[in-house]
C-alpha positions in Angstrom: 0.0 0.0 0.0 2.8 2.4 0.9 4.6 1.8 -2.5 1.3 2.4 -4.4 0.8 5.7 -2.5 4.4 6.9 -3.3 3.8 6.0 -7.0 0.6 8.0 -7.1 2.3 11.0 -5.4 5.1 10.8 -8.0 2.7 10.7 -10.9 0.8 13.7 -9.4 4.0 15.7 -9.3 4.9 14.9 -12.9 1.3 15.7 -14.1 1.3 19.0 -12.2 4.7 20.1 -13.8 3.9 18.8 -17.3 7.0 16.6 -17.3 7.4 13.3 -19.2 8.3 10.0 -17.5 10.6 7.6 -19.3 9.4 4.0 -19.2 12.1 1.5 -18.6 10.3 -1.4 -16.9 6.8 -2.9 -17.2 4.4 -0.5 -19.0 1.9 1.1 -16.6 -1.8 1.0 -17.1 -2.9 4.1 -19.0 -5.2 6.4 -17.1 -7.4 9.2 -18.3 -5.5 12.4 -19.1 -2.3 10.5 -19.9 -0.9 9.1 -23.2 2.4 7.9 -24.6 5.1 8.9 -27.0 8.4 7.6 -28.3 11.5 9.6 -27.4 14.3 9.7 -29.9 17.8 10.7 -28.7 19.2 12.1 -31.9 22.1 9.6 -31.9 20.9 6.0 -31.9 17.1 6.0 -31.9 14.9 5.0 -34.8 12.1 2.8 -35.9 12.1 0.6 -39.1 9.0 -0.3 -41.0 8.3 -2.2 -44.2 8.7 -0.5 -47.5 5.9 1.9 -48.5 5.2 2.0 -52.3 4.4 5.7 -52.7 4.6 5.4 -56.5 1.5 3.1 -56.4 -0.7 6.0 -55.2 -1.8 9.0 -57.2 -2.0 11.1 -54.1 -0.9 10.8 -50.5 -0.6 12.4 -47.1 2.2 11.9 -44.5 1.6 13.4 -41.1 3.0 13.3 -37.6 2.7 14.9 -34.1 6.1 15.6 -32.7 7.4 17.6 -29.7 10.6 19.7 -29.4 11.7 17.9 -32.6 14.9 18.5 -34.7 16.0 16.5 -37.7 14.5 13.6 -39.6 10.9 12.7 -38.8 10.8 10.0 -41.4 12.6 8.8 -44.5 12.6 6.1 -47.2 15.7 5.7 -49.5 19.4 6.4 -49.2 21.1 9.7 -49.6 22.8 10.4 -52.9 21.8 10.4 -56.5 20.7 8.7 -58.7 18.6 6.9 -56.1 15.4 8.6 -55.1 14.1 9.2 -51.6 11.3 10.8 -49.6 11.7 12.4 -46.3 10.4 15.0 -43.7 12.8 17.0 -41.5 12.1 20.1 -39.4 14.6 22.5 -37.8 17.3 20.6 -39.6 20.5 22.5 -40.7 21.1 21.9 -44.5 18.2 19.4 -44.6 14.5 19.8 -45.6 11.2 18.1 -46.3 10.3 16.7 -49.7 11.2 14.0 -52.2 13.2 13.2 -55.3 11.9 12.1 -58.7 13.4 10.7 -61.9 16.9 9.8 -60.7 17.5 12.4 -58.1 15.7 15.6 -59.1 15.0 17.3 -55.8 11.6 18.9 -54.8 12.0 20.1 -51.2 11.9 23.0 -48.8 13.2 23.9 -45.3 10.6 23.7 -42.6 10.9 25.8 -39.4 7.7 25.6 -37.4 6.4 27.8 -34.6 5.5 25.3 -32.0 2.4 25.3 -29.8 3.8 24.5 -26.4 6.5 22.4 -28.0 4.1 20.3 -30.2 4.0 20.4 -34.0 1.7 18.7 -36.4 3.5 18.3 -39.7 1.7 17.1 -42.9 3.3 16.6 -46.3 0.9 16.1 -49.2 1.0 15.1 -52.9 -2.1 16.3 -54.7 -1.2 14.6 -58.0 0.3 17.8 -59.3 1.6 19.7 -56.3 3.7 19.2 -53.1 2.1 20.9 -50.2 3.3 21.2 -46.6 1.2 22.2 -43.6 2.5 22.9 -40.1 0.0 23.1 -37.2 -2.7 23.4 -39.9 -1.2 26.3 -41.7 0.1 26.1 -45.2 3.9 26.8 -45.3 4.9 25.5 -48.7 3.4 24.7 -52.1 5.0 23.9 -55.5 4.4 22.0 -58.6 6.0 18.6 -58.5 5.9 15.2 -60.2 5.2 11.9 -58.3 8.1 10.9 -56.1 10.3 7.9 -57.0 10.6 5.4 -58.3 12.1 3.9 -55.2 14.3 0.8 -54.5 11.8 -1.8 -53.3 14.0 -3.3 -50.6 14.5 0.0 -48.7 12.7 0.1 -45.4 10.7 3.1 -44.2 12.5 4.8 -41.2 11.1 7.0 -38.4 13.6 9.3 -36.7 16.4 8.6 -39.1 17.5 7.8 -42.6 19.0 4.5 -43.8 22.8 4.6 -44.0 24.2 5.3 -47.5 27.9 4.5 -47.0 29.1 1.0 -46.2 31.8 2.4 -43.9 29.1 3.8 -41.6 28.9 1.7 -38.4 25.2 2.1 -37.8 22.2 1.0 -39.9 20.8 4.6 -39.8 22.1 8.2 -40.0 20.8 11.8 -39.9 19.0 11.0 -36.6 16.0 13.0 -35.4 15.6 14.2 -31.8 12.4 14.7 -29.9 9.1 12.9 -29.0 6.7 11.5 -31.5 3.1 10.5 -30.5 1.3 10.1 -33.8 2.2 9.0 -37.4 -0.1 8.3 -40.3 0.3 7.7 -44.0 -2.8 7.9 -46.3 -3.3 7.3 -50.0 -5.5 10.4 -50.3 -5.2 14.2 -49.8 -6.3 14.6 -46.2 -6.1 18.4 -46.2 -6.9 20.9 -49.0 -7.1 24.1 -46.9 -6.0 25.3 -43.5 -7.3 23.2 -40.6 -7.1 22.4 -36.9 -5.1 19.2 -36.5 -6.9 16.3 -34.8 -5.3 14.9 -31.7 -5.9 11.3 -32.7 -7.1 9.2 -35.6 -8.9 5.9 -36.4 -8.1 3.9 -39.5 -10.3 4.0 -42.6 -10.2 2.6 -46.2 -7.5 5.1 -47.2 -5.1 4.5 -44.3 -1.9 2.9 -45.4 -0.2 3.2 -42.0 -1.4 4.4 -38.6 0.9 3.7 -35.7 -0.6 3.0 -32.3 1.2 4.9 -29.5 -1.5 4.0 -26.9 -0.1 0.6 -25.9 3.7 0.8 -25.5 5.7 -2.3 -26.3 9.5 -2.5 -25.8 10.2 -3.7 -29.3 7.2 -3.2 -31.6 5.3 -0.2 -32.8 2.0 -1.5 -34.0 0.2 -0.5 -37.2 -3.6 -0.4 -36.6 -4.4 -0.1 -40.3 -5.6 -3.2 -42.3 -2.0 -3.5 -43.7 -0.4 -4.3 -40.3 3.0 -2.8 -41.3 4.3 -3.0 -37.7 7.6 -1.2 -36.9 10.6 -2.4 -35.0 11.9 0.0 -32.3 15.7 0.6 -32.1 16.7 2.4 -28.9 13.8 4.8 -28.8 12.3 5.0 -25.3 8.6 5.2 -24.3 7.6 8.2 -22.3 4.4 8.9 -20.4 2.9 12.2 -21.3 0.1 14.2 -19.8 -2.6 16.5 -21.2 -1.6 20.1 -20.9 
């Protein structure tokens, strides 16, 4: 009884201060007002998922909720022409958000969001003729662009990093992102065609290609709740307990 009381007092202090708690042991039961995120350290943390065939879709939307984020949010494909890649980075020196088409032709832009209490919703869209980026529901970029790709089919889709491009590199990933992620979705439709208020959570529908479930932390797997079940493998990213602010 005493240990339970101490745990409840500790949780109350963290909730009152808006701090996050890193989960290193058994996952606790989620209570109302609390939710989870994955913390990436900017050095070794990333998640790998199966290849996503963006060239099979005439339109798409990639979106994420991240907090205090710098660097790669996601990426598929190695760096360096003539191979094509697709990626989203924010607050990243010399890096951007966008994709490559037709053997390395670049369509991208730098993204520097104005956070709302540290959180940013980032959405990158292909309309069939244009590349559009929204941050916190506000349009920050639009340009004419062809469909991304084609991509090498054996490349995995990465969260929080990019696949290494030099065999001399000692890690499977590079260009690591740093921050907390609590939502990630890929759709084969245009989800947003004007400024909007980002939803806090989503449920899968017929157009959902990937929707990662951050509600039930697992030490090794990040579950995809879409019908495709493209589950991710967690590499050194740590679960944190968050609270509604």
